[in-house]
DOKELUM-918110 format. One record per residue (C-alpha): residue in three letters; chain; z, y, x. Coordinates in nm, 4 decimals. Layout:
// DOKELUM-918110
+-----+---+----------+----------+----------+
!   r ! c !       c3 !       c2 !       c1 !
+-----+---+----------+----------+----------+
! Ala ! A !        Z !        Y !        X !
...
+-----+---+----------+----------+----------+
This chain:
// DOKELUM-918110
+-----+---+----------+----------+----------+
!   r ! c !       c3 !       c2 !       c1 !
+-----+---+----------+----------+----------+
! Unk ! A !   1.6610 !  -4.9421 !  -7.7922 !
! Unk ! A !   1.7847 !  -4.5994 !  -7.7025 !
! Unk ! A !   1.5994 !  -4.3295 !  -7.8979 !
! Unk ! A !   1.6495 !  -3.9601 !  -7.8739 !
! Unk ! A !   1.6536 !  -3.7324 !  -8.1766 !
! Unk ! A !   1.2838 !  -3.6489 !  -8.1563 !
! Unk ! A !   1.1760 !  -4.0132 !  -8.1623 !
! Unk ! A !   1.4101 !  -4.0900 !  -8.4508 !
! Unk ! A !   1.2756 !  -3.7958 !  -8.6497 !
! Unk ! A !   0.9197 !  -3.9068 !  -8.5766 !
! Unk ! A !   0.9957 !  -4.2588 !  -8.7003 !
! Unk ! A !   1.1661 !  -4.1175 !  -9.0103 !
! Unk ! A !   0.8618 !  -3.9028 !  -9.0907 !
! Unk ! A !   0.6284 !  -4.1981 !  -9.0456 !
! Unk ! A !   0.8455 !  -4.4131 !  -9.2742 !
! Unk ! A !   0.8601 !  -4.1427 !  -9.5434 !
! Unk ! A !   0.4843 !  -4.0847 !  -9.5323 !
! Unk ! A !   0.4142 !  -4.4587 !  -9.5443 !
! Unk ! A !   0.6551 !  -4.5068 !  -9.8342 !
! Unk ! A !   0.4975 !  -4.2277 ! -10.0375 !
! Unk ! A !   0.1425 !  -4.3441 !  -9.9850 !
! Unk ! A !   0.2494 !  -4.7040 ! -10.0381 !
! Unk ! A !   0.3795 !  -4.6007 ! -10.3798 !
! Unk ! A !   0.0454 !  -4.4313 ! -10.4483 !
! Unk ! A !  -0.1416 !  -4.7510 ! -10.3645 !
! Unk ! A !   0.0921 !  -4.9792 ! -10.5591 !
! Unk ! A !   0.1651 !  -4.7612 ! -10.8627 !
! Unk ! A !  -0.1235 !  -4.5169 ! -10.8661 !
! Unk ! A !   0.1089 !  -4.2174 ! -10.8329 !
! Unk ! A !   0.3828 !  -4.0713 ! -10.6176 !
! Unk ! A !   0.7067 !  -3.9653 ! -10.7845 !
! Unk ! A !   0.7614 !  -3.5893 ! -10.7645 !
! Unk ! A !   1.0871 !  -3.6198 ! -10.5706 !
! Unk ! A !   0.9214 !  -3.8540 ! -10.3198 !
! Unk ! A !   0.6194 !  -3.6225 ! -10.2992 !
! Unk ! A !   0.8425 !  -3.3376 ! -10.1803 !
! Unk ! A !   0.9787 !  -3.5478 !  -9.8939 !
! Unk ! A !   0.6312 !  -3.6697 !  -9.7996 !
! Unk ! A !   0.4991 !  -3.3143 !  -9.7926 !
! Unk ! A !   0.7871 !  -3.1992 !  -9.5733 !
! Unk ! A !   0.7297 !  -3.4878 !  -9.3315 !
! Unk ! A !   0.3561 !  -3.4196 !  -9.3084 !
! Unk ! A !   0.4099 !  -3.0479 !  -9.2532 !
! Unk ! A !   0.6686 !  -3.1168 !  -8.9849 !
! Unk ! A !   0.4244 !  -3.3506 !  -8.8071 !
! Unk ! A !   0.1575 !  -3.0777 !  -8.8211 !
! Unk ! A !   0.3858 !  -2.8315 !  -8.6420 !
! Unk ! A !   0.2410 !  -2.7339 !  -8.3045 !
! Unk ! A !   0.5697 !  -2.8014 !  -8.1239 !
! Unk ! A !   0.5845 !  -3.1540 !  -8.2665 !
! Unk ! A !   0.2210 !  -3.2162 !  -8.1737 !
! Unk ! A !   0.2905 !  -3.0901 !  -7.8214 !
! Unk ! A !   0.6030 !  -3.3039 !  -7.7850 !
! Unk ! A !   0.4296 !  -3.6268 !  -7.8781 !
! Unk ! A !   0.0729 !  -3.5734 !  -7.7623 !
! Unk ! A !   0.1274 !  -3.3558 !  -7.4569 !
! Unk ! A !  -0.1745 !  -3.1687 !  -7.3278 !
! Unk ! A !  -0.4367 !  -3.3827 !  -7.4973 !
! Unk ! A !  -0.5967 !  -3.1194 !  -7.7203 !
! Unk ! A !  -0.8461 !  -3.3652 !  -7.8694 !
! Unk ! A !  -0.5710 !  -3.5998 !  -7.9896 !
! Unk ! A !  -0.3713 !  -3.3078 !  -8.1298 !
! Unk ! A !  -0.6792 !  -3.1831 !  -8.3140 !
! Unk ! A !  -0.7564 !  -3.5302 !  -8.4533 !
! Unk ! A !  -0.3957 !  -3.5848 !  -8.5653 !
! Unk ! A !  -0.3826 !  -3.2421 !  -8.7289 !
! Unk ! A !  -0.7092 !  -3.3166 !  -8.9138 !
! Unk ! A !  -0.5753 !  -3.6540 !  -9.0290 !
! Unk ! A !  -0.2490 !  -3.4992 !  -9.1506 !
! Unk ! A !  -0.4435 !  -3.2261 !  -9.3338 !
! Unk ! A !  -0.6360 !  -3.4949 !  -9.5209 !
! Unk ! A !  -0.3076 !  -3.6611 !  -9.6165 !
! Unk ! A !  -0.1857 !  -3.3293 !  -9.7586 !
! Unk ! A !  -0.5059 !  -3.2977 !  -9.9629 !
! Unk ! A !  -0.4576 !  -3.6483 ! -10.1025 !
! Unk ! A !  -0.0930 !  -3.5752 ! -10.1726 !
! Unk ! A !  -0.1841 !  -3.2668 ! -10.3767 !
! Unk ! A !  -0.4066 !  -3.4740 ! -10.6008 !
! Unk ! A !  -0.1630 !  -3.7661 ! -10.6350 !
+-----+---+----------+----------+----------+
């Protein structure tokens, strides 16, 4: 497969977020150093330019994704 930088960064963010929340499920907590990376990945995915790049003009999908990512940030704060 031939990915461009944006797709690779998207996949990296998804992997980091999944790893952090996987640790939460398995161990009941997220290590502080992992938490920082997860937060950065979530915030990057919430960026309007990232949402535009991956969801185009579909405002409903962008809104839903932003809401979902906001909930992940709330969970992350409490983890």
